[in-house]
All heavy atoms as TSV, in Angstrom:
chain	resi	resn	atom	element	x	y	z
A	1	MET	N	N	40.635	287.197	225.888
A	1	MET	CA	C	41.206	288.113	226.846
A	1	MET	C	C	40.346	288.241	228.105
A	1	MET	O	O	40.891	288.174	229.191
A	1	MET	CB	C	41.442	289.480	226.205
A	1	MET	CG	C	41.989	290.468	227.205
A	1	MET	SD	S	42.904	291.842	226.568
A	1	MET	CE	C	41.640	292.948	226.051
A	2	PRO	N	N	39.008	288.421	228.011
A	2	PRO	CA	C	38.222	288.496	229.242
A	2	PRO	C	C	38.370	287.263	230.129
A	2	PRO	O	O	38.395	287.392	231.354
A	2	PRO	CB	C	36.784	288.653	228.742
A	2	PRO	CG	C	36.923	289.324	227.415
A	2	PRO	CD	C	38.181	288.723	226.833
A	3	ALA	N	N	38.516	286.088	229.507
A	3	ALA	CA	C	38.674	284.863	230.303
A	3	ALA	C	C	39.962	284.904	231.116
A	3	ALA	O	O	39.980	284.506	232.287
A	3	ALA	CB	C	38.655	283.640	229.397
A	4	GLU	N	N	41.029	285.385	230.505
A	4	GLU	CA	C	42.307	285.479	231.213
A	4	GLU	C	C	42.238	286.475	232.365
A	4	GLU	O	O	42.743	286.212	233.453
A	4	GLU	CB	C	43.406	285.897	230.238
A	4	GLU	CG	C	43.701	284.872	229.167
A	4	GLU	CD	C	44.660	285.412	228.112
A	4	GLU	OE1	O	45.386	286.373	228.372
A	4	GLU	OE2	O	44.657	284.850	227.007
A	5	ILE	N	N	41.625	287.617	232.114
A	5	ILE	CA	C	41.490	288.639	233.153
A	5	ILE	C	C	40.632	288.101	234.295
A	5	ILE	O	O	40.984	288.264	235.467
A	5	ILE	CB	C	40.886	289.933	232.566
A	5	ILE	CG1	C	41.845	290.549	231.549
A	5	ILE	CG2	C	40.569	290.933	233.678
A	5	ILE	CD1	C	41.254	291.672	230.719
A	6	ALA	N	N	39.516	287.466	233.948
A	6	ALA	CA	C	38.619	286.911	234.962
A	6	ALA	C	C	39.344	285.888	235.829
A	6	ALA	O	O	39.224	285.907	237.060
A	6	ALA	CB	C	37.405	286.279	234.290
A	7	SER	N	N	40.108	285.038	235.194
A	7	SER	CA	C	40.855	284.018	235.922
A	7	SER	C	C	41.892	284.646	236.852
A	7	SER	O	O	42.041	284.239	238.002
A	7	SER	CB	C	41.535	283.080	234.932
A	7	SER	OG	O	42.340	282.157	235.607
A	8	GLN	N	N	42.569	285.650	236.356
A	8	GLN	CA	C	43.620	286.330	237.121
A	8	GLN	C	C	43.055	286.991	238.384
A	8	GLN	O	O	43.687	286.980	239.435
A	8	GLN	CB	C	44.310	287.374	236.246
A	8	GLN	CG	C	45.455	288.094	236.895
A	8	GLN	CD	C	46.693	287.240	237.038
A	8	GLN	OE1	O	46.910	286.306	236.292
A	8	GLN	NE2	N	47.514	287.562	238.007
A	9	PHE	N	N	41.853	287.586	238.266
A	9	PHE	CA	C	41.298	288.345	239.379
A	9	PHE	C	C	40.188	287.615	240.136
A	9	PHE	O	O	39.616	288.156	241.082
A	9	PHE	CB	C	40.788	289.705	238.881
A	9	PHE	CG	C	41.906	290.618	238.483
A	9	PHE	CD1	C	42.305	290.713	237.164
A	9	PHE	CD2	C	42.583	291.362	239.438
A	9	PHE	CE1	C	43.350	291.546	236.787
A	9	PHE	CE2	C	43.630	292.190	239.081
A	9	PHE	CZ	C	44.015	292.281	237.754
A	10	GLY	N	N	39.853	286.414	239.701
A	10	GLY	CA	C	38.850	285.628	240.403
A	10	GLY	C	C	37.434	286.179	240.270
A	10	GLY	O	O	36.659	286.130	241.218
A	11	VAL	N	N	37.124	286.730	239.103
A	11	VAL	CA	C	35.782	287.245	238.833
A	11	VAL	C	C	35.235	286.543	237.586
A	11	VAL	O	O	35.962	285.821	236.914
A	11	VAL	CB	C	35.784	288.786	238.631
A	11	VAL	CG1	C	36.230	289.490	239.900
A	11	VAL	CG2	C	36.665	289.191	237.466
A	12	THR	N	N	33.968	286.803	237.277
A	12	THR	CA	C	33.372	286.159	236.112
A	12	THR	C	C	33.778	286.878	234.817
A	12	THR	O	O	34.108	288.066	234.828
A	12	THR	CB	C	31.837	286.173	236.210
A	12	THR	OG1	O	31.377	287.526	236.172
A	12	THR	CG2	C	31.357	285.486	237.484
A	13	GLU	N	N	33.714	286.142	233.728
A	13	GLU	CA	C	33.981	286.737	232.413
A	13	GLU	C	C	32.963	287.830	232.108
A	13	GLU	O	O	33.302	288.845	231.512
A	13	GLU	CB	C	33.922	285.677	231.316
A	13	GLU	CG	C	35.149	284.828	231.231
A	13	GLU	CD	C	35.092	283.883	230.044
A	13	GLU	OE1	O	34.941	284.363	228.896
A	13	GLU	OE2	O	35.203	282.671	230.274
A	14	ARG	N	N	31.733	287.591	232.520
A	14	ARG	CA	C	30.685	288.591	232.277
A	14	ARG	C	C	31.029	289.915	232.944
A	14	ARG	O	O	30.870	290.985	232.351
A	14	ARG	CB	C	29.345	288.072	232.780
A	14	ARG	CG	C	28.232	289.050	232.523
A	14	ARG	CD	C	26.901	288.523	232.973
A	14	ARG	NE	N	25.920	289.597	232.805
A	14	ARG	CZ	C	24.642	289.428	232.852
A	14	ARG	NH1	N	24.138	288.235	233.047
A	14	ARG	NH2	N	23.822	290.438	232.715
A	15	LEU	N	N	31.498	289.878	234.175
A	15	LEU	CA	C	31.880	291.104	234.879
A	15	LEU	C	C	32.999	291.822	234.133
A	15	LEU	O	O	32.956	293.046	233.948
A	15	LEU	CB	C	32.308	290.802	236.317
A	15	LEU	CG	C	32.748	292.018	237.132
A	15	LEU	CD1	C	31.564	292.948	237.370
A	15	LEU	CD2	C	33.364	291.579	238.438
A	16	VAL	N	N	33.983	291.075	233.691
A	16	VAL	CA	C	35.092	291.666	232.940
A	16	VAL	C	C	34.574	292.300	231.655
A	16	VAL	O	O	34.926	293.439	231.329
A	16	VAL	CB	C	36.184	290.613	232.630
A	16	VAL	CG1	C	37.244	291.181	231.696
A	16	VAL	CG2	C	36.824	290.113	233.921
A	17	THR	N	N	33.718	291.599	230.934
A	17	THR	CA	C	33.161	292.119	229.685
A	17	THR	C	C	32.370	293.396	229.940
A	17	THR	O	O	32.486	294.371	229.186
A	17	THR	CB	C	32.261	291.056	229.018
A	17	THR	OG1	O	33.055	289.884	228.788
A	17	THR	CG2	C	31.708	291.548	227.704
A	18	GLN	N	N	31.594	293.424	231.004
A	18	GLN	CA	C	30.819	294.620	231.339
A	18	GLN	C	C	31.734	295.798	231.669
A	18	GLN	O	O	31.494	296.921	231.223
A	18	GLN	CB	C	29.884	294.339	232.524
A	18	GLN	CG	C	28.740	293.431	232.179
A	18	GLN	CD	C	27.961	292.984	233.405
A	18	GLN	OE1	O	28.469	292.974	234.528
A	18	GLN	NE2	N	26.716	292.592	233.186
A	19	ARG	N	N	32.768	295.541	232.427
A	19	ARG	CA	C	33.688	296.627	232.806
A	19	ARG	C	C	34.449	297.155	231.586
A	19	ARG	O	O	34.676	298.352	231.460
A	19	ARG	CB	C	34.672	296.166	233.883
A	19	ARG	CG	C	34.039	295.823	235.210
A	19	ARG	CD	C	33.214	296.986	235.758
A	19	ARG	NE	N	32.665	296.692	237.052
A	19	ARG	CZ	C	31.408	296.345	237.287
A	19	ARG	NH1	N	30.555	296.234	236.297
A	19	ARG	NH2	N	30.987	296.107	238.497
A	20	LEU	N	N	34.825	296.264	230.694
A	20	LEU	CA	C	35.508	296.700	229.474
A	20	LEU	C	C	34.578	297.533	228.602
A	20	LEU	O	O	35.005	298.515	227.987
A	20	LEU	CB	C	36.044	295.493	228.697
A	20	LEU	CG	C	37.217	294.756	229.345
A	20	LEU	CD1	C	37.527	293.479	228.568
A	20	LEU	CD2	C	38.445	295.644	229.443
A	21	ALA	N	N	33.313	297.171	228.563
A	21	ALA	CA	C	32.339	297.949	227.784
A	21	ALA	C	C	32.179	299.342	228.370
A	21	ALA	O	O	32.128	300.338	227.637
A	21	ALA	CB	C	30.998	297.226	227.743
A	22	ILE	N	N	32.129	299.451	229.678
A	22	ILE	CA	C	32.014	300.759	230.323
A	22	ILE	C	C	33.269	301.582	230.060
A	22	ILE	O	O	33.196	302.785	229.815
A	22	ILE	CB	C	31.739	300.599	231.833
A	22	ILE	CG1	C	30.324	300.055	232.034
A	22	ILE	CG2	C	31.918	301.933	232.564
A	22	ILE	CD1	C	29.999	299.649	233.450
A	23	ALA	N	N	34.416	300.941	230.068
A	23	ALA	CA	C	35.666	301.656	229.803
A	23	ALA	C	C	35.719	302.190	228.381
A	23	ALA	O	O	36.477	303.121	228.093
A	23	ALA	CB	C	36.856	300.734	230.063
A	24	ASN	N	N	34.894	301.646	227.500
A	24	ASN	CA	C	34.883	302.065	226.097
A	24	ASN	C	C	33.884	303.201	225.826
A	24	ASN	O	O	33.747	303.648	224.701
A	24	ASN	CB	C	34.564	300.852	225.210
A	24	ASN	CG	C	34.952	301.082	223.773
A	24	ASN	OD1	O	35.940	301.747	223.489
A	24	ASN	ND2	N	34.166	300.552	222.860
A	25	ILE	N	N	33.212	303.671	226.865
A	25	ILE	CA	C	32.247	304.767	226.724
A	25	ILE	C	C	33.011	306.088	226.563
A	25	ILE	O	O	34.074	306.280	227.151
A	25	ILE	CB	C	31.344	304.829	227.983
A	25	ILE	CG1	C	30.435	303.626	228.054
A	25	ILE	CG2	C	30.553	306.109	228.045
A	25	ILE	CD1	C	29.250	303.675	227.145
A	26	LEU	N	N	32.435	306.995	225.800
A	26	LEU	CA	C	33.050	308.313	225.627
A	26	LEU	C	C	33.180	309.030	226.973
A	26	LEU	O	O	32.291	308.937	227.826
A	26	LEU	CB	C	32.209	309.177	224.689
A	26	LEU	CG	C	32.111	308.719	223.241
A	26	LEU	CD1	C	31.151	309.620	222.469
A	26	LEU	CD2	C	33.478	308.732	222.580
A	27	SER	N	N	34.261	309.748	227.138
A	27	SER	CA	C	34.562	310.443	228.384
A	27	SER	C	C	33.447	311.385	228.855
A	27	SER	O	O	33.110	311.390	230.038
A	27	SER	CB	C	35.885	311.192	228.235
A	27	SER	OG	O	36.217	311.845	229.417
A	28	PRO	N	N	32.847	312.194	227.972
A	28	PRO	CA	C	31.782	313.087	228.449
A	28	PRO	C	C	30.572	312.326	229.020
A	28	PRO	O	O	29.917	312.805	229.947
A	28	PRO	CB	C	31.371	313.874	227.206
A	28	PRO	CG	C	32.520	313.771	226.273
A	28	PRO	CD	C	33.179	312.458	226.568
A	29	ILE	N	N	30.312	311.148	228.497
A	29	ILE	CA	C	29.209	310.344	229.017
A	29	ILE	C	C	29.561	309.815	230.405
A	29	ILE	O	O	28.741	309.854	231.324
A	29	ILE	CB	C	28.855	309.194	228.055
A	29	ILE	CG1	C	28.320	309.764	226.734
A	29	ILE	CG2	C	27.846	308.240	228.692
A	29	ILE	CD1	C	28.098	308.739	225.641
A	30	LEU	N	N	30.792	309.356	230.571
A	30	LEU	CA	C	31.225	308.890	231.896
A	30	LEU	C	C	31.184	310.022	232.911
A	30	LEU	O	O	30.794	309.825	234.060
A	30	LEU	CB	C	32.637	308.301	231.814
A	30	LEU	CG	C	32.752	306.952	231.125
A	30	LEU	CD1	C	34.218	306.547	230.994
A	30	LEU	CD2	C	31.966	305.897	231.868
A	31	THR	N	N	31.570	311.204	232.489
A	31	THR	CA	C	31.526	312.369	233.379
A	31	THR	C	C	30.088	312.655	233.796
A	31	THR	O	O	29.815	312.897	234.976
A	31	THR	CB	C	32.146	313.597	232.691
A	31	THR	OG1	O	33.518	313.302	232.402
A	31	THR	CG2	C	32.068	314.824	233.578
A	32	ALA	N	N	29.173	312.632	232.843
A	32	ALA	CA	C	27.754	312.858	233.156
A	32	ALA	C	C	27.249	311.804	234.140
A	32	ALA	O	O	26.498	312.116	235.066
A	32	ALA	CB	C	26.921	312.858	231.878
A	33	TYR	N	N	27.684	310.567	233.970
A	33	TYR	CA	C	27.288	309.503	234.891
A	33	TYR	C	C	27.845	309.763	236.289
A	33	TYR	O	O	27.127	309.656	237.287
A	33	TYR	CB	C	27.759	308.145	234.368
A	33	TYR	CG	C	27.534	307.027	235.341
A	33	TYR	CD1	C	26.253	306.549	235.578
A	33	TYR	CD2	C	28.591	306.458	236.042
A	33	TYR	CE1	C	26.035	305.523	236.491
A	33	TYR	CE2	C	28.386	305.435	236.945
A	33	TYR	CZ	C	27.105	304.982	237.166
A	33	TYR	OH	O	26.890	303.973	238.080
A	34	ARG	N	N	29.124	310.103	236.362
A	34	ARG	CA	C	29.759	310.372	237.673
A	34	ARG	C	C	29.104	311.543	238.395
A	34	ARG	O	O	29.087	311.594	239.618
A	34	ARG	CB	C	31.246	310.647	237.486
A	34	ARG	CG	C	32.043	309.421	237.161
A	34	ARG	CD	C	33.539	309.728	237.109
A	34	ARG	NE	N	34.233	308.659	236.452
A	34	ARG	CZ	C	34.840	308.751	235.273
A	34	ARG	NH1	N	34.857	309.902	234.625
A	34	ARG	NH2	N	35.453	307.715	234.748
A	35	GLU	N	N	28.581	312.483	237.619
A	35	GLU	CA	C	27.925	313.656	238.200
A	35	GLU	C	C	26.429	313.423	238.419
A	35	GLU	O	O	25.682	314.358	238.681
A	35	GLU	CB	C	28.150	314.867	237.287
A	35	GLU	CG	C	29.597	315.289	237.228
A	35	GLU	CD	C	29.883	316.386	236.203
A	35	GLU	OE1	O	28.970	316.749	235.411
A	35	GLU	OE2	O	31.023	316.881	236.195
A	36	ASP	N	N	26.001	312.170	238.322
A	36	ASP	CA	C	24.599	311.769	238.523
A	36	ASP	C	C	23.637	312.475	237.578
A	36	ASP	O	O	22.480	312.711	237.917
A	36	ASP	CB	C	24.170	311.995	239.979
A	36	ASP	CG	C	24.854	311.044	240.936
A	36	ASP	OD1	O	25.092	309.885	240.540
A	36	ASP	OD2	O	25.158	311.459	242.068
A	37	LYS	N	N	24.096	312.789	236.385
A	37	LYS	CA	C	23.233	313.417	235.391
A	37	LYS	C	C	22.532	312.378	234.525
A	37	LYS	O	O	21.541	312.674	233.883
A	37	LYS	CB	C	24.041	314.368	234.506
A	37	LYS	CG	C	24.573	315.565	235.285
A	37	LYS	CD	C	25.381	316.480	234.393
A	37	LYS	CE	C	25.918	317.651	235.189
A	37	LYS	NZ	N	26.792	318.506	234.371
A	38	ILE	N	N	23.079	311.163	234.507
A	38	ILE	CA	C	22.423	310.059	233.801
A	38	ILE	C	C	22.366	308.848	234.728
A	38	ILE	O	O	23.185	308.707	235.635
A	38	ILE	CB	C	23.116	309.700	232.465
A	38	ILE	CG1	C	24.550	309.226	232.681
A	38	ILE	CG2	C	23.072	310.864	231.497
A	38	ILE	CD1	C	25.209	308.681	231.434
A	39	GLN	N	N	21.398	308.004	234.481
A	39	GLN	CA	C	21.163	306.830	235.319
A	39	GLN	C	C	22.043	305.649	234.885
A	39	GLN	O	O	22.468	305.578	233.730
A	39	GLN	CB	C	19.690	306.426	235.213
A	39	GLN	CG	C	18.730	307.499	235.670
A	39	GLN	CD	C	18.912	307.821	237.141
A	39	GLN	OE1	O	19.032	306.933	237.977
A	39	GLN	NE2	N	18.959	309.106	237.450
A	40	PRO	N	N	22.278	304.701	235.798
A	40	PRO	CA	C	23.068	303.510	235.445
A	40	PRO	C	C	22.489	302.753	234.248
A	40	PRO	O	O	23.235	302.253	233.414
A	40	PRO	CB	C	23.017	302.662	236.719
A	40	PRO	CG	C	22.778	303.639	237.816
A	40	PRO	CD	C	21.924	304.719	237.218
A	41	GLU	N	N	21.170	302.669	234.162
A	41	GLU	CA	C	20.543	301.954	233.045
A	41	GLU	C	C	20.900	302.616	231.710
A	41	GLU	O	O	21.166	301.932	230.719
A	41	GLU	CB	C	19.024	301.903	233.222
A	41	GLU	CG	C	18.308	301.175	232.110
A	41	GLU	CD	C	18.703	299.703	231.989
A	41	GLU	OE1	O	19.146	299.097	232.980
A	41	GLU	OE2	O	18.567	299.161	230.882
A	42	THR	N	N	20.924	303.932	231.691
A	42	THR	CA	C	21.305	304.653	230.468
A	42	THR	C	C	22.739	304.332	230.092
A	42	THR	O	O	23.044	304.080	228.924
A	42	THR	CB	C	21.126	306.171	230.660
A	42	THR	OG1	O	19.773	306.438	231.033
A	42	THR	CG2	C	21.472	306.938	229.394
A	43	LEU	N	N	23.608	304.304	231.077
A	43	LEU	CA	C	25.013	303.969	230.829
A	43	LEU	C	C	25.135	302.564	230.252
A	43	LEU	O	O	25.858	302.341	229.280
A	43	LEU	CB	C	25.826	304.098	232.111
A	43	LEU	CG	C	27.327	303.897	231.969
A	43	LEU	CD1	C	27.951	305.024	231.159
A	43	LEU	CD2	C	27.982	303.791	233.332
A	44	ARG	N	N	24.397	301.620	230.812
A	44	ARG	CA	C	24.433	300.234	230.314
A	44	ARG	C	C	23.969	300.171	228.864
A	44	ARG	O	O	24.561	299.463	228.047
A	44	ARG	CB	C	23.573	299.321	231.191
A	44	ARG	CG	C	24.264	298.905	232.462
A	44	ARG	CD	C	23.510	297.804	233.178
A	44	ARG	NE	N	22.237	298.236	233.718
A	44	ARG	CZ	C	22.076	298.811	234.903
A	44	ARG	NH1	N	23.120	299.020	235.673
A	44	ARG	NH2	N	20.886	299.168	235.312
A	45	ILE	N	N	22.918	300.895	228.549
A	45	ILE	CA	C	22.420	300.902	227.173
A	45	ILE	C	C	23.466	301.489	226.231
A	45	ILE	O	O	23.698	300.978	225.141
A	45	ILE	CB	C	21.083	301.668	227.086
A	45	ILE	CG1	C	19.994	300.877	227.802
A	45	ILE	CG2	C	20.699	301.947	225.637
A	45	ILE	CD1	C	18.724	301.655	228.046
A	46	LEU	N	N	24.110	302.551	226.662
A	46	LEU	CA	C	25.104	303.212	225.814
A	46	LEU	C	C	26.347	302.351	225.586
A	46	LEU	O	O	27.074	302.567	224.622
A	46	LEU	CB	C	25.485	304.579	226.393
A	46	LEU	CG	C	24.394	305.642	226.263
A	46	LEU	CD1	C	24.735	306.861	227.102
A	46	LEU	CD2	C	24.200	306.033	224.804
A	47	THR	N	N	26.592	301.362	226.433
A	47	THR	CA	C	27.736	300.471	226.205
A	47	THR	C	C	27.546	299.651	224.935
A	47	THR	O	O	28.510	299.159	224.366
A	47	THR	CB	C	27.984	299.503	227.381
A	47	THR	OG1	O	26.876	298.631	227.534
A	47	THR	CG2	C	28.283	300.244	228.659
A	48	MET	N	N	26.299	299.525	224.479
A	48	MET	CA	C	26.017	298.756	223.270
A	48	MET	C	C	26.036	299.622	222.014
A	48	MET	O	O	25.929	299.105	220.906
A	48	MET	CB	C	24.656	298.057	223.407
A	48	MET	CG	C	24.640	297.023	224.517
A	48	MET	SD	S	23.047	296.217	224.685
A	48	MET	CE	C	22.222	297.331	225.806
A	49	ALA	N	N	26.182	300.916	222.190
A	49	ALA	CA	C	26.161	301.839	221.051
A	49	ALA	C	C	27.566	302.062	220.501
A	49	ALA	O	O	28.551	301.995	221.243
A	49	ALA	CB	C	25.571	303.179	221.484
A	50	THR	N	N	27.627	302.343	219.217
A	50	THR	CA	C	28.909	302.694	218.596
A	50	THR	C	C	29.333	304.067	219.099
A	50	THR	O	O	28.523	304.811	219.667
A	50	THR	CB	C	28.780	302.748	217.066
A	50	THR	OG1	O	27.855	303.794	216.739
A	50	THR	CG2	C	28.324	301.413	216.490
A	51	LYS	N	N	30.587	304.408	218.876
A	51	LYS	CA	C	31.080	305.745	219.258
A	51	LYS	C	C	30.259	306.832	218.555
A	51	LYS	O	O	29.932	307.854	219.144
A	51	LYS	CB	C	32.563	305.915	218.907
A	51	LYS	CG	C	33.485	305.015	219.665
A	51	LYS	CD	C	33.660	305.480	221.087
A	51	LYS	CE	C	34.742	304.636	221.738
A	51	LYS	NZ	N	34.885	304.894	223.137
A	52	LYS	N	N	29.920	306.590	217.297
A	52	LYS	CA	C	29.136	307.559	216.533
A	52	LYS	C	C	27.771	307.770	217.188
A	52	LYS	O	O	27.323	308.905	217.344
A	52	LYS	CB	C	28.970	307.065	215.090
A	52	LYS	CG	C	28.221	308.019	214.196
A	52	LYS	CD	C	28.140	307.484	212.773
A	52	LYS	CE	C	27.364	308.450	211.889
A	52	LYS	NZ	N	27.291	307.954	210.510
A	53	LYS	N	N	27.134	306.687	217.586
A	53	LYS	CA	C	25.829	306.804	218.232
A	53	LYS	C	C	25.953	307.416	219.627
A	53	LYS	O	O	25.074	308.151	220.060
A	53	LYS	CB	C	25.146	305.440	218.291
A	53	LYS	CG	C	24.673	304.975	216.932
A	53	LYS	CD	C	23.913	303.686	217.005
A	53	LYS	CE	C	23.477	303.301	215.594
A	53	LYS	NZ	N	22.649	302.107	215.600
A	54	GLN	N	N	27.049	307.131	220.315
A	54	GLN	CA	C	27.280	307.756	221.614
A	54	GLN	C	C	27.419	309.269	221.451
A	54	GLN	O	O	26.868	310.040	222.242
A	54	GLN	CB	C	28.535	307.186	222.279
A	54	GLN	CG	C	28.380	305.773	222.778
A	54	GLN	CD	C	29.662	305.224	223.365
A	54	GLN	OE1	O	30.542	305.968	223.792
A	54	GLN	NE2	N	29.776	303.907	223.387
A	55	ARG	N	N	28.154	309.696	220.418
A	55	ARG	CA	C	28.311	311.136	220.163
A	55	ARG	C	C	26.964	311.783	219.856
A	55	ARG	O	O	26.662	312.870	220.359
A	55	ARG	CB	C	29.275	311.381	218.999
A	55	ARG	CG	C	30.729	311.280	219.376
A	55	ARG	CD	C	31.631	311.768	218.224
A	55	ARG	NE	N	32.838	311.001	218.145
A	55	ARG	CZ	C	32.993	309.801	217.590
A	55	ARG	NH1	N	31.998	309.204	217.007
A	55	ARG	NH2	N	34.151	309.192	217.594
A	56	ALA	N	N	26.159	311.114	219.043
A	56	ALA	CA	C	24.839	311.637	218.692
A	56	ALA	C	C	23.963	311.737	219.948
A	56	ALA	O	O	23.258	312.734	220.140
A	56	ALA	CB	C	24.180	310.745	217.642
A	57	TRP	N	N	24.007	310.722	220.797
A	57	TRP	CA	C	23.233	310.746	222.029
A	57	TRP	C	C	23.693	311.896	222.918
A	57	TRP	O	O	22.869	312.623	223.478
A	57	TRP	CB	C	23.367	309.420	222.786
A	57	TRP	CG	C	22.548	309.402	224.042
A	57	TRP	CD1	C	21.260	309.003	224.165
A	57	TRP	CD2	C	22.962	309.838	225.344
A	57	TRP	NE1	N	20.844	309.168	225.466
A	57	TRP	CE2	C	21.863	309.675	226.208
A	57	TRP	CE3	C	24.156	310.350	225.856
A	57	TRP	CZ2	C	21.929	310.018	227.557
A	57	TRP	CZ3	C	24.215	310.687	227.190
A	57	TRP	CH2	C	23.109	310.516	228.036
A	58	MET	N	N	25.006	312.076	223.045
A	58	MET	CA	C	25.555	313.143	223.879
A	58	MET	C	C	25.129	314.513	223.362
A	58	MET	O	O	24.819	315.404	224.153
A	58	MET	CB	C	27.087	313.031	223.943
A	58	MET	CG	C	27.717	313.824	225.053
A	58	MET	SD	S	27.252	313.153	226.665
A	58	MET	CE	C	27.373	314.627	227.649
A	59	LYS	N	N	25.101	314.663	222.039
A	59	LYS	CA	C	24.669	315.931	221.455
A	59	LYS	C	C	23.208	316.217	221.834
A	59	LYS	O	O	22.880	317.340	222.227
A	59	LYS	CB	C	24.826	315.862	219.933
A	59	LYS	CG	C	24.544	317.155	219.237
A	59	LYS	CD	C	24.826	317.038	217.747
A	59	LYS	CE	C	24.532	318.338	217.028
A	59	LYS	NZ	N	24.795	318.225	215.585
A	60	LEU	N	N	22.358	315.212	221.747
A	60	LEU	CA	C	20.959	315.377	222.156
A	60	LEU	C	C	20.842	315.658	223.649
A	60	LEU	O	O	20.053	316.494	224.070
A	60	LEU	CB	C	20.148	314.131	221.800
A	60	LEU	CG	C	19.887	313.890	220.324
A	60	LEU	CD1	C	19.245	312.520	220.133
A	60	LEU	CD2	C	19.006	314.986	219.745
A	61	PHE	N	N	21.626	314.955	224.431
A	61	PHE	CA	C	21.606	315.141	225.882
A	61	PHE	C	C	22.018	316.559	226.245
A	61	PHE	O	O	21.369	317.204	227.075
A	61	PHE	CB	C	22.554	314.115	226.539
A	61	PHE	CG	C	22.620	314.225	228.033
A	61	PHE	CD1	C	21.616	313.695	228.824
A	61	PHE	CD2	C	23.696	314.840	228.647
A	61	PHE	CE1	C	21.683	313.793	230.218
A	61	PHE	CE2	C	23.772	314.947	230.030
A	61	PHE	CZ	C	22.758	314.417	230.808
A	62	ASP	N	N	23.077	317.052	225.608
A	62	ASP	CA	C	23.540	318.416	225.879
A	62	ASP	C	C	22.502	319.446	225.444
A	62	ASP	O	O	22.269	320.435	226.141
A	62	ASP	CB	C	24.866	318.689	225.167
A	62	ASP	CG	C	26.043	317.998	225.834
A	62	ASP	OD1	O	25.929	317.603	227.017
A	62	ASP	OD2	O	27.079	317.826	225.163
A	63	ALA	N	N	21.868	319.208	224.308
A	63	ALA	CA	C	20.859	320.134	223.809
A	63	ALA	C	C	19.639	320.187	224.735
A	63	ALA	O	O	19.031	321.240	224.908
A	63	ALA	CB	C	20.419	319.728	222.391
A	64	GLU	N	N	19.326	319.059	225.335
A	64	GLU	CA	C	18.195	318.993	226.245
A	64	GLU	C	C	18.442	319.841	227.495
A	64	GLU	O	O	17.518	320.414	228.059
A	64	GLU	CB	C	17.946	317.530	226.642
A	64	GLU	CG	C	16.579	317.257	227.197
A	64	GLU	CD	C	16.385	315.779	227.413
A	64	GLU	OE1	O	15.974	315.106	226.465
A	64	GLU	OE2	O	16.656	315.306	228.528
A	65	GLY	N	N	19.689	319.922	227.918
A	65	GLY	CA	C	20.039	320.689	229.112
A	65	GLY	C	C	20.071	322.192	228.896
A	65	GLY	O	O	20.100	322.971	229.841
A	66	GLU	N	N	20.059	322.621	227.642
A	66	GLU	CA	C	20.147	324.057	227.355
A	66	GLU	C	C	18.797	324.720	227.410
A	66	GLU	O	O	17.784	324.240	227.196
A	66	GLU	CB	C	20.773	324.278	225.981
A	66	GLU	CG	C	22.219	323.864	225.947
A	66	GLU	CD	C	22.844	324.017	224.565
A	66	GLU	OE1	O	22.163	324.442	223.624
A	66	GLU	OE2	O	24.015	323.695	224.458
């Protein structure tokens, strides 16, 4: 699928794969990123985490802000 999308839009497969990974991030994490509460590097790392690990990270992140 990434190859087809890349071909259709004239971009690399890697770019498509990266964008799909970001789209799979939990909504509260994306919101924190959009609000500049987390850095791009953190977002990239979280793309490799399972939903369960993303939830655990978000819980720690929220607790840190309190």
